[in-house]
VOPAFI-967402 format. One record per residue: x, y, z of N, C-alpha, C in turn; residue in one letter; chain. Coordinates in nm, 3 decimals. Layout:
VOPAFI-967402
     n_xx     n_yy     n_zz    ca_xx    ca_yy    ca_zz     c_xx     c_yy     c_zz  resn  chain
        X        Y        Z        X        Y        Z        X        Y        Z     a      A
...
end
This chain:
VOPAFI-967402
     n_xx     n_yy     n_zz    ca_xx    ca_yy    ca_zz     c_xx     c_yy     c_zz  resn  chain
   21.842    7.057   11.010   21.802    7.156   10.911   21.653    7.190   10.923     m      A
   21.570    7.082   10.939   21.427    7.104   10.953   21.393    7.186   11.077     n      A
   21.472    7.161   11.184   21.450    7.236   11.308   21.480    7.384   11.288     t      A
   21.586    7.412   11.214   21.626    7.551   11.188   21.517    7.621   11.104     i      A
   21.467    7.550   11.000   21.364    7.607   10.914   21.235    7.634   10.992     l      A
   21.200    7.539   11.078   21.079    7.553   11.159   21.092    7.671   11.254     f      A
   21.210    7.683   11.318   21.234    7.793   11.411   21.228    7.927   11.339     t      A
   21.291    7.931   11.219   21.292    8.055   11.141   21.151    8.095   11.099     g      A
   21.071    7.996   11.056   20.933    8.023   11.015   20.849    8.072   11.133     l      A
   20.873    8.011   11.249   20.800    8.051   11.369   20.833    8.195   11.408     l      A
   20.961    8.231   11.396   21.003    8.368   11.427   20.939    8.469   11.333     l      A
   20.931    8.431   11.205   20.870    8.520   11.106   20.723    8.543   11.139     i      A
   20.654    8.434   11.178   20.512    8.445   11.213   20.493    8.534   11.335     i      A
   20.580    8.517   11.436   20.570    8.597   11.559   20.596    8.745   11.528     i      A
   20.697    8.771   11.447   20.730    8.910   11.411   20.616    8.974   11.334     i      A
   20.559    8.898   11.241   20.446    8.948   11.161   20.326    8.981   11.252     f      A
   20.300    8.893   11.349   20.190    8.913   11.443   20.210    9.039   11.526     f      A
   20.334    9.057   11.574   20.365    9.174   11.658   20.354    9.304   11.579     l      A
   20.405    9.303   11.455   20.397    9.423   11.371   20.252    9.457   11.340     i      A
   20.174    9.354   11.308   20.032    9.373   11.278   19.957    9.430   11.398     n      A
   19.992    9.382   11.517   19.930    9.430   11.640   19.966    9.575   11.667     k      A
   20.094    9.610   11.642   20.140    9.747   11.665   20.072    9.845   11.570     m      A
   20.047    9.799   11.447   19.983    9.886   11.350   19.836    9.909   11.382     l      A
   19.772    9.809   11.440   19.629    9.819   11.471   19.601    9.892   11.601     k      A
   19.691    9.883   11.697   19.667    9.937   11.831   19.630   10.086   11.832     e      A
   19.697   10.171   11.750   19.661   10.313   11.755   19.516   10.340   11.715     p      A
   19.454   10.244   11.643   19.319   10.266   11.595   19.215   10.187   11.674     f      A
   19.260   10.107   11.769   19.169   10.026   11.847   19.158   10.076   11.991     q      A
   19.036   10.068   12.043   19.012   10.102   12.183   19.057   10.244   12.217     n      A
   19.055   10.330   12.117   19.091   10.470   12.140   18.966   10.554   12.134     k      A
   18.937   10.620   12.241   18.817   10.703   12.246   18.859   10.849   12.261     c      A
   18.817   10.931   12.165   18.847   11.072   12.170   18.803   11.131   12.304     n      A
   18.888   11.208   12.367   18.860   11.260   12.501   18.731   11.343   12.506     s      A
   18.695   11.406   12.394   18.574   11.488   12.389   18.449   11.402   12.409     f      A
   18.452   11.280   12.354   18.335   11.193   12.361   18.342   11.092   12.475     f      A
   18.458   11.076   12.536   18.477   10.972   12.636   18.377   10.979   12.749     k      A
   18.358   11.098   12.805   18.268   11.114   12.919   18.124   11.145   12.877     d      A
   18.104   11.167   12.748   17.970   11.202   12.699   17.898   11.086   12.633     k      A
   17.968   10.978   12.608   17.906   10.864   12.539   17.841   10.769   12.638     s      A
   17.725   10.719   12.602   17.653   10.627   12.689   17.558   10.543   12.604     f      A
   17.507   10.435   12.662   17.417   10.346   12.589   17.274   10.400   12.592     c      A
   17.209   10.396   12.476   17.070   10.439   12.463   16.995   10.338   12.378     t      A
   16.875   10.302   12.423   16.795   10.208   12.344   16.726   10.281   12.230     y      A
   16.749   10.234   12.107   16.688   10.294   11.989   16.555   10.224   11.959     s      A
   16.445   10.298   11.971   16.314   10.242   11.942   16.295   10.220   11.792     h      A
   16.368   10.297   11.712   16.356   10.284   11.567   16.427   10.159   11.516     d      A
   16.549   10.135   11.568   16.627   10.021   11.521   16.616    9.899   11.612     e      A
   16.546    9.917   11.725   16.523    9.808   11.821   16.653    9.746   11.870     k      A
   16.749    9.830   11.908   16.874    9.780   11.963   16.940    9.886   12.051     k      A
   17.033    9.841   12.133   17.106    9.930   12.223   17.225    9.989   12.147     c      A
   17.237   10.123   12.147   17.340   10.189   12.067   17.428   10.280   12.153     k      A
   17.547   10.304   12.104   17.639   10.396   12.170   17.611   10.537   12.118     c      A
   17.571   10.627   12.207   17.533   10.762   12.166   17.601   10.868   12.253     t      A
   17.586   10.992   12.211   17.629   11.104   12.293   17.530   11.218   12.274     y      A
   17.531   11.311   12.366   17.434   11.420   12.366   17.505   11.553   12.350     q      A
   17.467   11.628   12.247   17.525   11.760   12.227   17.466   11.857   12.327     k      A
   17.545   11.953   12.369   17.498   12.052   12.466   17.378   12.128   12.410     d      A
   17.270   12.130   12.487   17.152   12.207   12.448   17.063   12.139   12.346     g      A
   17.103   12.022   12.295   17.022   11.949   12.197   16.991   11.812   12.255     i      A
   16.868   11.790   12.291   16.829   11.668   12.362   16.801   11.552   12.266     l      A
   16.898   11.524   12.181   16.885   11.415   12.084   17.003   11.320   12.099     i      A
   16.979   11.190   12.105   17.090   11.093   12.117   17.157   11.069   11.982     p      A
   17.268   11.139   11.957   17.341   11.123   11.832   17.430   10.998   11.839     f      A
   17.454   10.936   11.725   17.545   10.821   11.721   17.685   10.867   11.759     n      A
   17.748   10.798   11.851   17.882   10.834   11.893   17.981   10.803   11.780     s      A
   18.057   10.902   11.732   18.150   10.880   11.620   18.273   10.799   11.659     p      A
   18.297   10.788   11.787   18.411   10.709   11.834   18.361   10.581   11.899     e      A
   18.443   10.480   11.898   18.405   10.351   11.954   18.424   10.352   12.106     d      A
   18.351   10.442   12.170   18.366   10.458   12.315   18.285   10.358   12.396     c      A
   18.173   10.316   12.340   18.089   10.222   12.415   18.013   10.127   12.323     c      A
   18.046   10.129   12.195   17.972   10.049   12.097   17.971    9.900   12.132     k      A
   18.089    9.846   12.161   18.099    9.704   12.190   18.020    9.666   12.314     e      A
   18.025    9.752   12.415   17.953    9.727   12.540   17.802    9.733   12.518     k      A
   17.756    9.831   12.438   17.613    9.850   12.416   17.552    9.738   12.333     c      A
   17.627    9.687   12.237   17.576    9.581   12.151   17.543    9.454   12.230     l      A
   17.608    9.436   12.345   17.585    9.317   12.427   17.463    9.332   12.517     k      A
   17.409    9.454   12.524   17.297    9.480   12.613   17.162    9.456   12.544     k      A
   17.062    9.433   12.624   16.926    9.413   12.573   16.845    9.541   12.596     t      A
   16.721    9.540   12.551   16.634    9.655   12.571   16.614    9.681   12.720     k      A
   16.604    9.574   12.798   16.576    9.588   12.941   16.693    9.647   13.020     e      A
   16.817    9.616   12.982   16.931    9.664   13.062   17.018    9.764   12.986     n      A
   16.968    9.817   12.875   17.048    9.910   12.794   17.093   10.032   12.874     c      A
   17.004   10.088   12.957   17.035   10.211   13.031   17.077   10.187   13.176     n      A
   17.113   10.063   13.208   17.149   10.032   13.347   17.270   10.110   13.397     d      A
   17.357   10.150   13.304   17.479   10.220   13.345   17.452   10.363   13.390     s      A
   17.334   10.417   13.359   17.300   10.554   13.400   17.253   10.552   13.544     i      A
   17.329   10.615   13.631   17.295   10.617   13.773   17.195   10.729   13.804     k      A
   17.149   10.733   13.923   17.055   10.835   13.970   16.925   10.834   13.890     e      A
   16.883   10.715   13.852   16.757   10.704   13.777   16.641   10.741   13.869     k      A
   16.545   10.812   13.816   16.429   10.851   13.895   16.304   10.841   13.811     e      A
   16.223   10.741   13.841   16.099   10.726   13.767   16.120   10.674   13.626     g      A
   16.010   10.645   13.558   16.014   10.595   13.422   15.936   10.687   13.330     n      A
   15.940   10.658   13.201   15.861   10.735   13.107   15.783   10.639   13.018     f      A
   15.686   10.695   12.945   15.597   10.612   12.864   15.601   10.655   12.718     y      A
   15.590   10.555   12.630   15.589   10.580   12.486   15.468   10.514   12.422     c      A
   15.412   10.581   12.324   15.302   10.525   12.247   15.362   10.437   12.137     n      A
   15.363   10.307   12.159   15.419   10.213   12.062   15.306   10.128   12.005     i      A
   15.268   10.157   11.881   15.163   10.081   11.816   15.029   10.086   11.888     g      A
   14.996   10.202   11.945   14.869   10.216   12.015   14.868   10.165   12.157     g      A
   14.985   10.136   12.211   14.997   10.092   12.350   15.098   10.178   12.424     q      A
   15.062   10.219   12.544   15.154   10.302   12.624   15.248   10.210   12.701     c      A
   15.372   10.204   12.655   15.470   10.115   12.716   15.566   10.192   12.805     k      A
   15.604   10.129   12.915   15.688   10.193   13.017   15.836   10.162   12.992     e      A
   15.921   10.266   13.007   16.065   10.250   12.988   16.140   10.317   13.103     y      A
   16.261   10.272   13.123   16.347   10.325   13.229   16.397   10.464   13.194     q      A
   16.388   10.558   13.289   16.428   10.695   13.264   16.544   10.740   13.351     g      A
   16.590   10.863   13.327   16.699   10.920   13.405   16.676   11.070   13.423     t      A
   16.735   11.127   13.528   16.722   11.272   13.552   16.855   11.342   13.530     i      A
   16.957   11.270   13.487   17.089   11.330   13.463   17.083   11.414   13.336     i      A
   17.109   11.543   13.345   17.097   11.633   13.231   17.183   11.592   13.112     n      A
   17.303   11.543   13.140   17.396   11.507   13.032   17.355   11.378   12.961     s      A
   17.254   11.309   13.016   17.207   11.184   12.955   17.057   11.186   12.929     h      A
   16.995   11.304   12.941   16.850   11.314   12.935   16.794   11.273   12.799     i      A
   16.877   11.277   12.695   16.831   11.241   12.561   16.797   11.092   12.551     s      A
   16.840   11.014   12.651   16.805   10.871   12.652   16.655   10.853   12.675     a      A
   16.589   10.957   12.729   16.445   10.951   12.752   16.372   10.995   12.625     n      A
   16.358   10.905   12.531   16.287   10.939   12.408   16.215   10.817   12.353     n      A
   16.125   10.840   12.259   16.044   10.732   12.202   16.076   10.708   12.054     c      A
   16.196   10.745   12.012   16.233   10.728   11.872   16.202   10.852   11.791     g      A
   16.198   10.840   11.659   16.171   10.953   11.572   16.050   10.924   11.483     t      A
   15.978   11.029   11.449   15.862   11.017   11.360   15.915   10.999   11.218     d      A
   15.879   10.890   11.150   15.932   10.864   11.015   15.886   10.965   10.911     p      A
   15.782   11.042   10.941   15.728   11.135   10.842   15.783   11.277   10.852     l      A
   15.835   11.315   10.968   15.893   11.449   10.981   16.029   11.447   11.049     n      A
   16.075   11.328   11.084   16.208   11.308   11.144   16.225   11.381   11.277     n      A
   16.115   11.415   11.343   16.122   11.482   11.472   16.127   11.379   11.584     q      A
   16.200   11.413   11.691   16.211   11.324   11.805   16.075   11.311   11.873     l      A
   16.034   11.187   11.899   15.908   11.163   11.969   15.934   11.171   12.119     l      A
   15.883   11.275   12.181   15.907   11.297   12.324   15.822   11.203   12.408     l      A
   15.874   11.161   12.522   15.802   11.066   12.608   15.697   11.134   12.694     p      A
   15.612   11.053   12.755   15.512   11.101   12.850   15.560   11.067   12.991     f      A
   15.533   11.155   13.085   15.578   11.133   13.222   15.493   11.030   13.295     s      A
   15.369   11.010   13.249   15.283   10.912   13.313   15.193   10.846   13.208     d      A
   15.138   10.732   13.244   15.056   10.653   13.152   14.927   10.725   13.113     k      A
   14.870   10.799   13.208   14.745   10.869   13.183   14.762   10.973   13.071     e      A
   14.873   11.048   13.076   14.898   11.149   12.973   14.916   11.085   12.837     s      A
   14.984   10.972   12.837   15.008   10.898   12.714   14.876   10.853   12.652     c      A
   14.790   10.796   12.735   14.663   10.742   12.686   14.567   10.852   12.642     e      A
   14.576   10.968   12.705   14.483   11.077   12.674   14.506   11.133   12.533     s      A
   14.625   11.118   12.481   14.657   11.169   12.347   14.664   11.058   12.243     l      A
   14.611   10.943   12.277   14.614   10.829   12.186   14.514   10.848   12.072     m      A
   14.556   10.812   11.951   14.469   10.819   11.834   14.430   10.677   11.793     s      A
   14.308   10.656   11.744   14.270   10.521   11.699   14.358   10.471   11.585     p      A
   14.418   10.564   11.512   14.507   10.526   11.401   14.640   10.471   11.450     c      A
   14.675   10.502   11.576   14.801   10.453   11.632   14.803   10.301   11.641     d      A
   14.685   10.241   11.653   14.677   10.095   11.666   14.736   10.022   11.546     n      A
   14.741   10.090   11.431   14.789   10.026   11.309   14.939   10.047   11.286     y      A
   15.004   10.112   11.381   15.148   10.137   11.369   15.231   10.040   11.452     n      A
   15.184    9.918   11.460   15.253    9.813   11.534   15.389    9.787   11.469     d      A
   15.500    9.808   11.543   15.635    9.788   11.486   15.663    9.645   11.442     p      A
   15.581    9.551   11.487   15.600    9.411   11.448   15.538    9.379   11.313     n      A
   15.461    9.473   11.258   15.398    9.453   11.128   15.484    9.511   11.017     l      A
   15.472    9.455   10.898   15.544    9.511   10.783   15.473    9.637   10.739     s      A
   15.538    9.715   10.653   15.479    9.838   10.605   15.347    9.811   10.532     n      A
   15.344    9.706   10.450   15.223    9.671   10.375   15.110    9.627   10.468     d      A
   15.145    9.554   10.574   15.043    9.509   10.670   14.984    9.628   10.745     e      A
   15.068    9.724   10.784   15.020    9.844   10.852   14.924    9.920   10.760     k      A
   14.966    9.935   10.637   14.887   10.011   10.539   14.752    9.946   10.513     k      A
   14.752    9.815   10.496   14.628    9.744   10.467   14.526    9.759   10.578     k      A
   14.571    9.745   10.703   14.482    9.758   10.817   14.438    9.904   10.837     q      A
   14.531    9.995   10.817   14.504   10.138   10.837   14.395   10.188   10.743     c      A
   14.401   10.150   10.617   14.309   10.203   10.517   14.168   10.144   10.526     l      A
   14.148   10.050   10.618   14.013    9.998   10.642   13.936   10.090   10.737     k      A
   14.008   10.181   10.802   13.946   10.275   10.895   13.929   10.410   10.825     n      A
   13.805   10.453   10.806   13.780   10.577   10.731   13.818   10.703   10.808     t      A
   13.866   10.688   10.931   13.917   10.803   11.007   14.067   10.819   10.990     n      A
   14.128   10.729   10.913   14.274   10.728   10.901   14.321   10.731   10.756     c      A
   14.446   10.774   10.739   14.512   10.772   10.610   14.653   10.720   10.630     g      A
   14.718   10.676   10.524   14.852   10.620   10.537   14.949   10.702   10.453     f      A
   15.054   10.751   10.518   15.155   10.832   10.449   15.287   10.756   10.445     c      A
   15.349   10.755   10.328   15.477   10.686   10.309   15.584   10.787   10.268     t      A
   15.700   10.782   10.334   15.806   10.878   10.302   15.892   10.830   10.185     n      A
   15.994   10.906   10.152   16.078   10.877   10.037   16.162   10.750   10.054     e      A
   16.173   10.700   10.177   16.250   10.579   10.203   16.160   10.456   10.215     f      A
   16.031   10.474   10.191   15.938   10.362   10.195   15.881   10.332   10.332     g      A
   15.916   10.413   10.433   15.862   10.392   10.567   15.730   10.466   10.579     k      A
   15.630   10.400   10.635   15.499   10.462   10.643   15.441   10.469   10.782     g      A
   15.337   10.549   10.796   15.272   10.566   10.925   15.124   10.593   10.904     k      A
   15.041   10.533   10.988   14.897   10.555   10.985   14.865   10.677   11.069     c      A
   14.798   10.775   11.011   14.768   10.900   11.081   14.621   10.937   11.059     i      A
   14.569   11.022   11.146   14.431   11.066   11.133   14.418   11.153   11.007     e      A
   14.312   11.126   10.929   14.294   11.204   10.807   14.166   11.173   10.733     g      A
   14.147   11.245   10.624   14.032   11.227   10.536   14.085   11.210   10.394     t      A
   13.994   11.208   10.296   14.036   11.194   10.157   14.119   11.315   10.112     a      A
   14.099   11.430   10.178   14.172   11.552   10.141   14.316   11.553   10.192     e      A
   14.341   11.475   10.297   14.477   11.471   10.353   14.475   11.456   10.504     g      A
   14.590   11.466   10.569   14.600   11.451   10.715   14.521   11.560   10.788     p      A
   14.469   11.528   10.905   14.400   11.630   10.986   14.499   11.733   11.037     l      A
   14.618   11.685   11.077   14.722   11.776   11.126   14.814   11.811   11.009     d      A
   14.774   11.913   10.932   14.850   11.950   10.812   14.978   12.026   10.844     i      A
   14.988   12.073   10.968   15.112   12.142   11.008   15.221   12.040   11.040     i      A
   15.184   11.939   11.115   15.279   11.835   11.154   15.317   11.747   11.036     k      A
   15.218   11.717   10.948   15.243   11.628   10.835   15.216   11.701   10.703     y      A
   15.277   11.817   10.688   15.253   11.899   10.569   15.310   11.838   10.440     n      A
   15.399   11.742   10.452   15.456   11.679   10.333   15.367   11.569   10.278     k      A
   15.271   11.525   10.358   15.185   11.414   10.316   15.072   11.465   10.227     c      A
   15.093   11.456   10.097   14.997   11.506    9.999   14.926   11.388    9.933     v      A
   14.793   11.395    9.911   14.720   11.285    9.846   14.785   11.242    9.715     p      A
   14.775   11.115    9.687   14.843   11.054    9.573   14.811   11.123    9.441     l      A
   14.687   11.165    9.422   14.644   11.225    9.295   14.717   11.356    9.266     i      A
   14.739   11.435    9.372   14.803   11.565    9.353   14.945   11.568    9.408     t      A
   15.000   11.453    9.433   15.129   11.446    9.499   15.243   11.500    9.412     n      A
   15.313   11.600    9.465   15.429   11.655    9.394   15.554   11.644    9.479     s      A
   15.544   11.572    9.590   15.658   11.552    9.679   15.697   11.405    9.678     t      A
   15.793   11.370    9.760   15.837   11.231    9.770   15.756   11.155    9.875     k      A
   15.659   11.224    9.934   15.572   11.161   10.033   15.435   11.132    9.970     y      A
   15.382   11.014    9.993   15.255   10.974    9.934   15.151   10.948   10.043     t      A
   15.037   11.017   10.035   14.928   10.998   10.130   14.814   10.924   10.060     y      A
   14.767   10.815   10.123   14.657   10.738   10.067   14.545   10.725   10.170     e      A
   14.422   10.719   10.119   14.306   10.714   10.208   14.199   10.622   10.148     y      A
   14.123   10.555   10.237   14.005   10.483   10.193   14.014   10.333   10.198     g      A
   13.915   10.272   10.262   13.912   10.127   10.271   13.881   10.062   10.138     d      A
   13.831   10.140   10.042   13.795   10.084    9.912   13.917   10.032    9.836     f      A
   14.037   10.076    9.875   14.158   10.034    9.805   14.185    9.886    9.825     l      A
   14.133    9.828    9.932   14.164    9.689    9.961   14.037    9.602    9.967     f      A
   13.927    9.654    9.913   13.802    9.578    9.912   13.766    9.539    9.768     n      A
end
């Protein structure tokens, strides 16, 4: 009797497992044909991880792939080997990361060209385009960039930034901030950072602060 009960229970477990597997299979490992050949791994400078992305025609931005076409594969990759799957690589590009021009692996494939980027500007959400060489990167370096070290917290960046009277600190509606060139009146580049309004007259969700006196 015990043998019969055990056998019956085992059969029920096996049947349940098979049914569960059949129900899950249509939703697993299925990649929409539209994204299958367009999805590839891209290193995200903002999130500091390798992500599964795709590139829309004519828009050189790495969008998050809506299908699980390469997510699992990309998560296992590091910053150094994130773009290894892109063939025909030619040369590298440079990004201004915290006041340092850092070199990254590039590609010349048009359908994957969006992988050549330096992340997005937290204050205007625009894609930060890379530099083709280190000299170009260094020539456009601002002294305020030194305070945008990604390893520092927002408060640490702000504290160091406001000690330099050539810089101001702007914080967006999500609490992310950036040290930029400016005076007490506001940013020097008012076109690029037009949302950054001084705290006293601020009527937007962006707050601009200036002056080393705030921390002395």
